[in-house]
Steps between C-alpha positions, in 0.01 A plus 500: 500500500632840414498791739481847348640785698572867431802571722651839567793377705871549439539127428623540136605859529207595275250623756421816299438322171162623378330186360635203686363175630626184665374146434595218733492136373580282802857580597572706184420865431453695179529876531398717198545878464592767246874544459619844587876437539762639266677211326867569414521218252322404176168337585340229283178647360285194577641313801802578715600273788737581786573410861299680762595730785510219751630146465244264350314770304463510123397818321325488162448822305218462252467746206734740676215601727385223736729365771415147621688375810493133586601399853429270793236605750610593852 
């Protein structure tokens, strides 16, 4: 069962992101928000993948606009 939450906590360092939501699937979390960070490297226009801020996080940048963070739930 999925648990949908709209957090405004400093968990991912994105507490001021305007349109964000968090979905929890068991012991995994999927956080989606608009990307507002300045990237100092060439970004793939469709899908860009990188390591997250914390260990165990994966960041996916979709269409240079949407940031999807995959992590374990705490």
